[in-house]
C-alpha positions as CSV (number, residue, x, y, z in Angstrom):
1,M,71.9,154.2,162.0
2,A,73.7,157.3,162.5
3,G,75.6,158.7,159.5
4,I,79.8,159.1,159.2
5,D,79.5,162.7,160.3
6,D,77.7,162.2,163.2
7,F,80.6,160.6,165.3
8,R,83.3,162.2,167.1
9,N,86.3,160.0,168.1
10,V,88.1,161.5,171.0
11,V,90.8,159.6,172.8
12,L,92.2,161.2,176.3
13,L,95.9,161.6,176.4
14,G,98.4,163.0,179.0
15,H,100.4,162.2,182.1
16,G,99.2,160.3,185.2
17,S,96.9,162.6,187.7
18,A,96.5,165.3,185.0
19,G,92.4,164.4,185.6
20,K,92.0,162.3,181.9
21,T,89.0,160.0,184.1
22,S,87.3,162.9,185.9
23,L,86.9,164.3,182.4
24,A,85.5,161.6,181.4
25,E,83.3,161.1,184.2
26,A,82.4,165.0,183.7
27,I,81.3,164.4,180.1
28,L,79.3,161.7,180.6
29,H,77.4,163.0,183.6
30,K,76.9,166.3,181.7
31,T,75.5,164.7,178.7
32,G,73.1,162.2,181.0
33,K,74.7,159.0,180.2
34,T,75.3,158.9,184.3
35,N,73.4,159.9,187.0
36,R,75.8,161.4,189.4
37,L,79.4,162.4,188.9
38,G,81.7,159.6,190.1
39,S,85.5,159.9,191.2
40,V,88.5,158.2,191.5
41,E,88.8,158.4,195.3
42,E,85.2,157.1,195.6
43,K,86.5,154.1,192.7
44,N,83.4,154.2,191.4
45,T,84.2,155.7,187.7
46,V,83.4,154.3,184.7
47,S,86.5,153.7,183.0
48,D,88.4,152.3,185.9
49,F,86.7,149.5,186.6
50,D,89.3,146.8,187.1
51,D,89.9,146.2,190.7
52,E,93.6,147.3,190.3
53,E,92.6,150.3,189.0
54,K,90.7,150.5,191.7
55,E,93.4,149.6,194.4
56,R,95.7,151.9,193.0
57,G,94.0,155.1,192.0
58,H,95.2,155.4,188.4
59,S,94.3,153.9,184.9
60,I,96.1,150.8,184.0
61,H,94.2,149.9,181.0
62,S,92.6,152.0,178.1
63,A,88.6,152.2,178.3
64,V,86.0,152.7,176.2
65,M,82.7,154.7,176.4
66,H,80.4,156.7,174.5
67,T,77.7,159.3,174.7
68,T,75.6,161.8,172.7
69,Y,75.6,165.6,172.7
70,N,73.6,167.7,170.3
71,G,73.0,164.7,168.2
72,K,76.3,163.4,167.5
73,I,77.7,160.5,169.2
74,I,80.9,160.7,171.1
75,N,83.3,158.0,171.6
76,L,85.5,158.6,174.2
77,I,88.6,156.6,174.7
78,D,90.3,157.3,178.4
79,T,93.9,156.2,178.9
80,P,96.9,155.5,181.4
81,G,99.0,158.1,182.2
82,Y,102.3,157.0,183.7
83,P,105.1,155.9,181.9
84,D,104.5,152.0,182.9
85,F,101.4,152.0,180.8
86,I,102.0,154.3,177.8
87,G,101.6,151.1,175.5
88,A,97.5,151.0,176.4
89,A,97.9,154.7,175.4
90,L,99.5,154.3,172.4
91,T,97.5,152.0,170.5
92,T,94.5,154.1,171.1
93,I,95.7,157.1,169.0
94,P,94.7,155.1,165.6
95,A,91.2,154.6,166.4
96,A,90.7,158.2,167.6
97,D,90.4,161.6,164.8
98,C,91.1,163.9,167.4
99,C,93.7,163.5,170.3
100,A,92.8,165.2,173.2
101,I,95.9,165.9,175.8
102,V,94.9,166.7,179.3
103,I,97.6,168.7,181.2
104,N,97.6,169.1,185.0
105,A,97.9,172.7,186.0
106,A,99.9,172.6,189.0
107,T,102.2,170.3,187.5
108,G,102.4,171.1,184.1
109,I,104.1,169.5,181.2
110,E,105.4,166.1,182.3
111,V,107.3,163.2,180.5
112,N,104.1,161.6,179.1
113,T,102.5,164.7,178.0
114,R,105.4,165.4,175.9
115,K,105.8,161.4,174.2
116,L,102.4,161.4,173.7
117,Y,101.7,164.6,171.9
118,Q,104.1,163.9,169.9
119,A,103.1,160.1,169.1
120,A,99.6,162.1,168.2
121,T,101.4,164.3,165.7
122,E,103.4,161.8,164.0
123,S,99.9,159.9,164.0
124,E,98.5,163.1,162.1
125,K,95.5,163.5,164.5
126,S,94.3,166.4,165.0
127,K,94.8,168.0,169.0
128,I,93.1,169.8,171.5
129,I,95.4,171.0,174.6
130,I,93.2,170.9,177.9
131,I,94.3,172.5,180.7
132,N,92.7,170.8,183.9
133,K,92.5,171.6,187.3
134,I,92.5,175.4,187.1
135,D,91.9,175.8,190.4
136,A,95.1,174.5,192.2
137,E,96.6,177.1,194.1
138,T,100.3,176.3,192.8
139,A,99.0,176.7,189.2
140,D,101.1,179.2,187.3
141,I,98.7,179.2,183.9
142,P,100.7,182.2,182.4
143,E,104.0,180.1,182.5
144,L,102.2,177.3,181.6
145,L,101.2,178.8,178.4
146,K,104.2,180.0,177.3
147,N,105.8,176.7,177.8
148,I,103.0,175.1,176.4
149,Q,103.7,177.5,173.1
150,Q,107.4,177.0,173.2
151,T,107.2,173.0,173.4
152,F,104.6,172.5,170.7
153,G,104.7,175.5,168.7
154,T,102.6,178.7,168.9
155,Q,99.6,176.7,166.8
156,C,98.3,176.3,170.5
157,R,96.2,179.1,170.8
158,C,93.6,179.8,173.6
159,A,89.8,179.0,172.9
160,N,88.8,180.0,176.0
161,L,90.4,181.4,179.4
162,P,88.8,181.1,182.7
163,S,87.2,184.0,184.6
164,E,89.0,186.3,187.2
165,D,86.9,184.1,189.7
166,K,88.2,180.7,187.9
167,S,84.4,179.9,188.2
168,A,83.7,180.2,184.3
169,V,85.1,179.9,181.1
170,I,85.2,182.9,178.1
171,D,84.8,181.6,174.8
172,C,87.6,183.1,173.1
173,L,85.9,182.6,169.4
174,K,82.8,184.4,170.1
175,N,83.6,187.0,172.7
176,N,86.3,190.0,172.0
177,S,86.1,191.6,174.6
178,G,86.1,190.6,178.5
179,K,88.0,190.0,181.7
180,S,90.3,186.7,182.2
181,L,92.4,185.8,185.1
182,I,95.6,185.5,182.6
183,L,95.1,187.1,179.3
184,D,93.2,190.1,177.5
185,V,90.0,188.3,175.7
186,A,90.0,190.3,173.0
187,Q,94.2,189.3,172.3
188,A,93.0,186.1,172.5
189,H,90.2,186.3,170.2
190,T,92.5,188.2,167.8
191,E,95.2,185.5,168.0
192,L,92.6,182.5,167.3
193,V,91.0,184.0,164.6
194,E,94.1,184.7,162.8
195,S,95.5,181.5,163.1
196,A,92.1,179.4,162.2
197,I,92.4,181.8,159.0
198,E,95.6,180.9,157.9
199,A,94.0,177.5,156.6
200,D,92.4,179.3,153.8
201,D,93.9,181.5,151.4
202,K,91.1,183.4,149.9
203,L,90.0,184.1,153.5
204,M,93.7,185.4,154.8
205,E,93.5,187.5,151.8
206,A,90.1,188.8,152.6
207,Y,91.0,189.4,156.4
208,L,94.2,191.2,155.6
209,G,92.6,193.2,152.9
210,G,90.6,194.6,155.7
211,E,87.5,193.1,154.8
212,K,85.0,192.1,157.5
213,V,84.9,187.8,157.8
214,S,81.5,186.8,159.1
215,D,81.3,184.2,162.4
216,D,79.9,181.5,160.3
217,K,83.0,181.7,157.9
218,I,85.2,181.8,161.2
219,A,83.7,178.6,162.3
220,A,84.3,176.4,158.9
221,V,87.6,177.5,159.0
222,F,88.4,177.3,162.7
223,A,87.2,173.3,162.3
224,K,89.1,173.2,158.6
225,A,92.3,174.4,160.8
226,I,92.1,171.8,163.4
227,A,91.3,168.6,161.3
228,E,94.6,170.3,159.0
229,N,96.5,171.0,162.4
230,K,96.7,174.2,161.6
231,I,95.6,175.0,164.9
232,V,96.1,173.3,168.7
233,P,92.9,175.2,170.6
234,I,93.3,175.1,174.5
235,I,90.6,174.8,176.5
236,F,90.6,175.7,180.0
237,T,88.4,172.8,182.5
238,N,88.0,172.1,186.0
239,V,85.9,168.8,185.8
240,R,85.4,168.0,189.7
241,K,82.9,171.1,189.3
242,E,82.1,170.3,186.0
243,I,83.4,174.1,185.2
244,G,84.5,174.4,181.2
245,T,82.7,170.5,180.7
246,T,80.1,172.4,178.1
247,E,82.3,174.7,176.6
248,L,84.5,171.2,176.0
249,L,82.0,169.3,174.4
250,D,80.3,172.1,172.1
251,L,84.3,172.7,170.9
252,I,84.4,168.8,169.9
253,V,80.7,168.6,168.2
254,N,81.1,171.8,166.2
255,Y,85.0,171.9,165.5
256,A,86.3,168.5,165.8
257,P,86.9,166.6,163.0
258,S,84.4,163.7,162.2
259,P,85.5,160.2,160.2
260,A,84.7,161.7,156.8
261,Q,86.6,165.4,157.9
262,V,90.1,163.3,158.5
263,K,92.6,162.3,155.8
264,P,92.1,158.8,154.0
265,V,93.7,155.9,156.5
266,K,96.3,153.9,155.2
267,L,96.5,150.4,154.6
268,V,100.3,149.2,153.7
269,D,100.6,145.8,151.6
270,G,104.4,145.5,150.8
271,E,105.1,148.7,148.5
272,K,101.4,149.0,147.5
273,V,99.5,151.6,149.8
274,I,95.6,151.1,150.1
275,E,93.8,154.7,151.1
276,L,90.5,153.9,153.1
277,K,87.6,156.5,152.7
278,A,84.8,156.4,155.8
279,D,82.2,155.1,153.6
280,A,79.5,152.7,155.1
281,A,79.0,150.8,152.2
282,G,82.8,150.5,151.2
283,P,84.8,147.2,151.6
284,L,84.7,146.4,155.9
285,A,87.9,147.7,157.2
286,G,88.8,147.7,160.9
287,L,91.5,147.9,163.4
288,V,91.5,145.7,166.5
289,F,93.2,148.5,169.2
290,R,92.0,146.9,172.6
291,V,92.0,143.2,174.4
292,G,90.7,142.9,177.4
293,L,89.9,139.9,179.9
294,D,86.4,140.5,181.8
295,P,87.4,139.2,185.2
296,R,84.2,137.9,186.4
297,S,83.5,136.3,183.2
298,N,86.8,135.2,182.0
299,M,85.4,136.5,178.1
300,K,87.8,138.1,176.2
301,Y,86.4,141.3,174.5
302,A,87.9,142.6,171.3
303,T,87.7,146.5,170.6
304,M,87.8,147.8,166.8
305,R,87.7,151.0,165.3
306,I,85.7,150.5,161.9
307,Y,87.5,152.6,158.9
308,S,85.3,151.2,156.3
309,G,82.2,149.3,155.4
310,T,79.6,147.9,157.7
311,L,79.5,144.8,160.3
312,K,76.9,143.2,161.2
313,S,76.6,139.9,163.9
314,D,76.2,138.1,160.6
315,T,79.0,139.6,158.3
316,A,81.8,137.1,157.2
317,M,84.8,138.6,158.5
318,L,88.8,137.8,157.7
319,R,92.0,138.6,160.3
320,N,94.7,139.8,158.4
321,T,95.9,136.9,156.2
322,D,93.8,133.8,157.4
323,R,91.4,132.5,154.8
324,K,88.9,131.1,157.8
325,A,85.9,133.6,157.9
326,I,84.7,134.5,161.3
327,R,81.5,135.7,162.5
328,P,81.0,138.4,165.2
329,G,78.4,136.9,166.8
330,H,77.1,140.3,168.3
331,V,78.2,143.7,167.7
332,L,78.6,145.6,171.3
333,K,79.5,148.8,172.4
334,N,80.9,149.6,175.5
335,Q,80.2,151.9,178.4
336,G,83.7,151.1,180.6
337,S,82.7,147.5,181.6
338,E,79.4,147.7,180.7
339,I,77.9,145.8,177.4
340,G,75.4,146.8,175.2
341,E,74.6,145.5,171.8
342,I,73.8,147.1,168.7
343,S,72.4,146.0,165.1
344,A,75.6,147.2,163.2
345,G,78.8,148.9,163.4
346,V,79.5,150.9,160.7
347,A,82.5,152.8,159.2
348,G,83.8,156.0,161.9
349,D,82.0,153.7,164.6
350,I,83.8,151.9,167.8
351,V,82.7,148.5,168.7
352,T,83.7,145.2,170.5
353,L,83.4,142.0,169.7
354,A,83.2,139.3,172.2
355,K,84.8,135.5,172.8
356,L,87.0,135.6,169.2
357,E,89.9,133.9,170.9
358,E,92.3,134.7,167.7
359,L,91.7,138.6,167.8
360,Q,94.7,140.6,168.9
361,I,95.5,143.7,169.1
362,G,96.9,145.2,165.8
363,D,94.5,143.2,163.9
364,L,93.4,143.9,160.4
365,I,89.6,142.5,160.1
366,H,88.1,142.6,156.5
367,D,85.7,141.0,154.3
368,G,88.6,139.7,151.8
369,K,88.5,142.8,149.5
370,V,91.4,144.8,151.5
371,S,95.3,143.8,152.3
372,G,97.9,144.9,154.4
373,K,98.4,146.2,158.2
374,F,97.3,149.6,159.6
375,E,100.2,151.7,160.8
376,M,100.6,151.7,164.3
377,P,102.6,154.0,166.8
378,K,106.2,152.8,167.6
379,L,105.9,151.3,171.2
380,P,108.9,151.5,173.6
381,S,110.9,148.3,174.4
382,P,110.2,146.8,177.4
383,M,113.6,146.1,179.0
384,F,112.8,146.3,183.1
385,S,112.7,142.1,183.4
386,L,112.4,139.9,186.3
387,A,112.9,136.3,186.3
388,L,110.4,134.0,187.9
389,E,108.9,130.9,188.7
390,P,105.6,129.6,190.3
391,T,105.7,128.8,194.2
392,S,104.3,125.5,193.5
393,K,105.9,123.0,191.5
394,G,102.7,122.1,189.9
395,D,101.5,125.4,188.6
396,E,104.1,125.5,185.3
397,Q,101.1,124.8,182.8
398,K,98.9,127.3,184.8
399,L,101.5,130.1,184.8
400,G,102.3,129.5,180.8
401,S,98.0,130.1,180.1
402,A,98.3,133.2,182.6
403,M,101.2,134.7,180.6
404,E,99.8,134.1,177.5
405,K,96.2,136.1,178.4
406,L,98.3,139.0,180.0
407,T,100.6,139.6,177.2
408,E,97.1,139.8,174.7
409,E,96.3,142.1,177.2
410,D,99.3,144.8,177.2
411,V,101.4,144.8,174.4
412,C,104.4,145.9,176.1
413,F,104.6,143.1,178.5
414,K,106.3,140.5,177.3
415,V,107.5,136.8,178.4
416,S,110.4,134.7,176.9
417,R,112.1,131.6,177.9
418,D,115.4,132.0,178.4
419,H,117.5,128.8,176.5
420,Q,120.8,129.7,177.7
421,T,119.8,130.7,181.8
422,R,116.5,128.4,181.3
423,E,114.8,131.1,183.4
424,L,111.1,132.4,182.7
425,V,111.6,135.8,182.4
426,I,108.7,138.7,182.3
427,S,109.8,142.3,180.7
428,G,107.7,145.6,181.3
429,L,108.3,149.4,181.2
430,G,109.1,149.7,184.8
431,D,108.9,148.1,187.7
432,L,105.2,149.7,188.5
433,H,104.2,147.8,185.2
434,L,105.8,144.2,186.5
435,R,104.7,144.8,190.0
436,V,101.0,145.4,188.6
437,M,101.1,142.4,186.5
438,L,102.0,140.3,189.2
439,S,99.3,141.4,190.9
440,K,96.8,140.5,188.6
441,M,98.6,137.1,187.9
442,D,97.9,136.5,191.5
443,K,94.0,137.7,191.6
444,R,93.2,137.0,188.9
445,F,94.6,133.5,188.2
446,K,95.6,132.7,191.4
447,L,99.0,132.1,190.7
448,S,102.0,132.8,192.9
449,V,105.6,133.0,192.0
450,T,109.0,133.9,193.4
451,T,110.8,136.5,191.4
452,K,114.6,137.4,191.1
453,K,116.7,139.8,188.8
454,P,117.3,138.1,185.4
455,K,120.8,136.4,184.9
456,I,122.3,138.9,182.0
457,P,123.0,137.0,178.9
458,Y,126.4,137.1,178.4
459,R,128.1,135.2,175.9
460,E,131.5,133.9,175.8
461,T,134.5,133.7,172.9
462,I,138.2,133.1,172.2
463,T,140.7,135.8,171.6
464,A,143.5,133.4,170.2
465,K,144.1,130.7,167.5
466,A,144.9,127.5,169.1
467,D,144.7,123.2,168.5
468,G,142.6,121.0,170.3
469,H,142.9,116.6,170.4
470,Y,140.9,114.1,172.2
471,R,141.0,110.6,171.5
472,H,137.6,109.1,172.7
473,K,138.1,105.2,173.7
474,K,135.9,103.1,175.5
475,Q,136.1,99.1,176.1
476,T,133.2,97.8,177.7
477,G,133.7,93.6,176.8
478,G,131.8,93.3,173.7
479,A,132.1,96.1,171.0
480,G,133.7,98.9,172.1
481,Q,133.9,103.2,171.0
482,F,136.4,104.8,169.3
483,G,137.0,108.4,168.0
484,E,139.8,110.9,167.9
485,V,139.6,114.4,166.7
486,Y,142.5,116.9,165.7
487,L,140.7,120.7,165.2
488,R,142.1,124.4,165.3
489,V,140.0,127.2,166.5
490,E,140.4,131.1,165.7
491,P,138.2,134.0,166.3
492,A,136.0,135.0,164.1
493,P,134.4,138.6,163.4
494,R,132.3,140.1,166.3
495,G,128.6,139.4,165.8
496,S,129.2,136.8,163.1
497,D,126.3,134.7,162.1
498,P,126.0,131.9,162.4
499,P,128.0,132.0,165.7
500,L,130.1,129.1,164.7
501,Q,132.1,129.0,161.2
502,Y,133.3,125.6,160.7
503,S,135.1,123.7,157.9
504,W,135.6,119.8,157.5
505,D,139.3,119.9,155.8
506,V,139.8,116.1,156.9
507,F,141.6,114.8,153.7
508,G,143.0,111.0,153.1
509,G,140.0,109.2,154.6
510,S,141.5,109.5,158.7
511,I,137.7,110.1,159.9
512,P,135.3,108.4,157.5
513,G,132.7,111.7,155.9
514,Q,130.0,109.8,157.9
515,Y,131.0,111.2,161.4
516,E,131.5,114.8,159.9
517,A,127.8,115.9,161.7
518,P,128.4,114.1,165.5
519,I,131.3,115.7,165.5
520,V,129.8,119.1,164.5
521,K,127.1,118.1,167.5
522,G,129.5,117.6,169.9
523,I,131.0,121.0,168.8
524,Q,127.7,122.5,169.1
525,E,126.6,121.4,172.6
526,V,130.0,123.2,173.7
527,M,128.9,126.2,171.9
528,E,125.8,126.4,173.7
529,S,126.8,125.2,177.1
530,G,130.2,127.4,176.9
531,A,133.5,126.6,178.7
532,V,134.1,129.6,181.0
533,A,131.1,130.0,183.1
534,G,127.7,128.5,181.7
535,F,127.2,131.0,178.5
536,P,127.0,130.7,175.1
537,L,129.8,130.7,172.6
538,K,129.6,132.9,170.0
539,D,132.3,133.9,166.9
540,V,134.5,131.1,166.5
541,K,136.0,129.7,163.7
542,V,136.6,125.7,163.9
543,S,138.5,123.6,161.3
544,I,138.5,119.7,161.9
545,Y,141.6,118.6,159.9
546,D,142.7,115.2,161.2
547,G,142.0,112.1,163.0
548,K,141.5,108.4,163.5
549,H,139.2,105.8,163.1
550,H,138.5,102.4,163.9
551,P,136.7,99.9,161.6
552,V,134.6,98.3,164.2
553,D,135.0,100.4,167.5
554,S,134.3,103.6,166.0
555,K,130.5,105.1,166.2
556,E,128.5,108.2,166.0
557,V,128.8,108.6,169.5
558,A,132.4,108.2,169.9
559,F,132.9,110.5,167.5
560,R,130.1,113.0,169.0
561,A,132.4,112.5,172.5
562,A,135.8,113.2,170.6
563,G,134.6,116.5,168.9
564,K,133.2,118.0,172.5
565,G,136.1,117.0,174.1
566,A,138.8,118.3,171.2
567,F,136.9,121.5,171.0
568,L,136.9,122.1,174.5
569,D,140.5,121.8,174.5
570,A,141.1,124.0,171.9
571,I,138.6,127.0,173.4
572,Q,140.4,126.3,176.6
573,K,143.9,127.5,175.4
574,A,142.5,130.0,172.8
575,R,142.7,132.9,175.4
576,P,138.6,132.6,175.9
577,C,136.5,135.8,177.8
578,L,133.3,136.7,178.7
579,L,131.2,139.1,176.2
580,E,128.8,141.5,177.9
581,P,125.5,143.1,176.1
582,I,125.9,147.0,175.3
583,V,122.6,149.0,174.7
584,N,121.7,152.1,173.3
585,I,120.1,154.3,175.8
586,E,118.3,157.5,175.6
587,I,117.5,159.2,178.2
588,T,115.4,162.6,178.5
589,V,115.9,164.9,181.7
590,P,115.4,168.0,182.9
591,A,118.4,170.1,181.2
592,D,119.9,170.9,184.8
593,H,119.8,167.0,185.7
594,V,122.2,166.6,182.6
595,G,125.2,166.8,184.8
596,S,124.5,164.2,187.6
597,I,122.6,161.8,185.0
598,A,126.1,161.9,182.5
599,G,128.3,161.4,185.9
600,D,126.1,158.8,186.8
601,L,126.6,156.8,183.3
602,S,130.3,157.2,183.5
603,S,130.6,155.6,186.7
604,R,128.0,152.6,185.1
605,R,130.6,152.5,182.6
606,G,128.5,154.0,180.1
607,R,129.7,156.3,176.9
608,V,128.0,159.2,176.5
609,Q,127.3,159.5,172.5
610,G,125.8,163.2,172.4
611,Q,122.6,165.1,173.6
612,D,119.8,167.1,172.0
613,M,118.3,169.9,173.4
614,L,114.2,169.7,173.4
615,A,111.9,172.5,174.2
616,G,110.7,173.1,177.2
617,N,114.1,172.9,178.8
618,M,114.1,169.2,178.4
619,M,117.8,167.1,177.3
620,V,117.9,163.8,175.2
621,I,121.4,162.3,176.5
622,K,122.0,159.3,174.3
623,A,124.3,157.0,175.6
624,Q,125.9,153.2,175.4
625,V,126.3,151.4,178.5
626,P,126.3,147.6,179.8
627,L,123.6,146.0,180.4
628,A,124.3,144.9,183.6
629,E,124.9,148.4,184.9
630,V,121.8,149.5,183.4
631,A,119.0,146.0,184.3
632,S,117.3,148.2,186.9
633,Y,117.7,151.7,185.8
634,D,114.4,152.7,186.4
635,S,113.9,153.7,190.3
636,Q,117.7,155.4,190.2
637,L,116.3,157.5,187.4
638,K,113.1,158.2,189.3
639,S,115.0,159.2,192.5
640,V,117.8,161.6,190.4
641,T,115.1,163.5,188.1
642,G,111.7,163.4,190.9
643,G,110.0,161.5,188.3
644,Q,110.8,163.8,185.5
645,G,113.4,161.5,183.6
646,S,112.0,158.2,181.1
647,Y,114.4,156.6,179.4
648,S,114.4,153.6,176.6
649,M,116.9,150.7,175.7
650,T,118.2,148.8,172.2
651,L,120.3,146.0,172.2
652,S,123.4,147.4,170.2
653,H,126.5,144.6,170.3
654,Y,128.2,142.9,172.3
655,E,132.1,143.7,173.9
656,V,134.7,142.0,175.9
657,V,133.6,142.4,179.5
658,P,137.0,144.0,181.7
659,P,139.0,141.8,183.2
660,N,137.6,142.0,187.1
661,V,133.9,142.0,185.8
662,Q,134.8,138.4,184.7
663,Q,136.2,137.1,187.4
664,A,133.4,138.0,189.6
665,V,131.3,136.4,186.9
666,I,133.1,133.3,186.7
667,A,133.1,133.1,190.4
668,Q,129.4,133.1,190.7
669,Y,129.2,130.3,188.3
670,A,131.3,128.3,190.0
671,K,129.2,128.9,193.1
672,Q,126.5,127.7,191.6
673,K,127.6,125.0,189.9
674,Q,129.0,123.3,193.3
675,T,125.5,124.3,194.8
676,E,123.8,122.3,192.3
677,A,125.8,119.5,192.6
678,E,125.3,119.5,196.2
């Protein structure tokens, strides 16, 4: 059984088309795991095995592979690169000990490159930067190196350099002379050694004192510097021709940290923090970071990183706070879509379990000796939404089951039933994200749906005080119905919780107390259904102060109707208006697009709150804008910035809708009601 020092867990991160999947192919081929070099174009790569990925030519899910090189076991995780699928990349970061950030030499530092580098840094993972496609005609590598150091810091140093004809790479740690296409090898060697030596105070003192530092000591301190993020080595590759692949493998097995060399992982249980060292004899603790469904067998697979302990087929393991133990059955290893069984999973390894329906991304798997949750990277909020309904009316239940399975696989895909609009709404990170999910639904579950933009969740409120009255009287020949209610409404503070604040101010028994609940129920019906355009009311105070009852004809149903009628009467007199959701939006764009973005936001009734400058000539614009104006902002931003912009949104508050917008919304509601009546 492999020891903890024998594992290297590496996740490939970066923007789309940087070459992560091709890099994984080169590693598997170079180490003898495959007998041919697959390609995305030929749809035969190990990691892009899903039909949707093959059809679209890019990764959608993360994929786990493994290989061995020079006696070390490399667990490799390939991740999607396009912003719409960043969730699948972010959830893999905790499973790795080293993050390899892959950059396309021709396109440079792109949107997802920045986001994923930052996420890796926040997770305190060691990093390697891989500049791929060095043979690209449009590649300006000296300028790219400058941008990398400006954006990510001067700790980014060249560990190798491309030769003058780009047919090989030169090791800058072992060589202090030679000719390179972009930088003097001796200079790169000196910068690399000096940056590495800074990780050891005694060695630094000796070096500055003029002592010659041995190659062995440099190698040892180089590994320490990478583990402590004192240095981020830059590696050059052309993986289509397997140039630089061997050198990358050497760097990974010789200098990338093993699970034993990284900081202990933390489990947070309330205010208590538990640190877990990688120990095969320790308590079992693992994190589920990937869930996938085999489209051929419909079997669910959950992939986990084991931080501590040993997992065998008969281990009694627990999930989160569950008290009922479950057994793995079989401990498996992924090679893309292929699965192989192993005798046990040990601390430091990545394994897969099958047929355990209860397992979800983010779950703690343990043996009862630890508790808490692992900290996961912050995920973007899915704010791009579509309302959908099945084409066939009998498919509602089937649709619900399909949605449940898709949300298990993708943490940034959300499904909700809007009780206000009665719509089934799916939300994701962009138009491409939702189109892929709908395509999966069609191919995997044979479900056809129609889609439309979801209704904006407006609210209604009042802006003045008013009194309301209603008498409900119904005589049918036998026992009748009678109830009469007087009440008063006024605005409550904006954002009040609960939305309705009421008081029972009836004195003298004009309405018996037993009818309080039915009256409030009638009022609540109006609060939910609205009085202006069919949207729920909020921020309303109501005082029920008088009324009349009949000793024989008064019933709960009568006072429920009277309460509803009196409340509607008061609302209509209290100058009702619509409220619209206002979102906080943060937009990251190249600096030269700031003016056009700010102007566009202004045209959408937005208010710019501030701007922050980022390295690499990027800016973050912070603004507040009505949700109705940016519900489909994804395509607009891509158009303006040529795909270089990204944004995130969170709900801020509700504000009164301008009169012209309110009139349009009310008119639409009236038209809808008329259509339903017909």
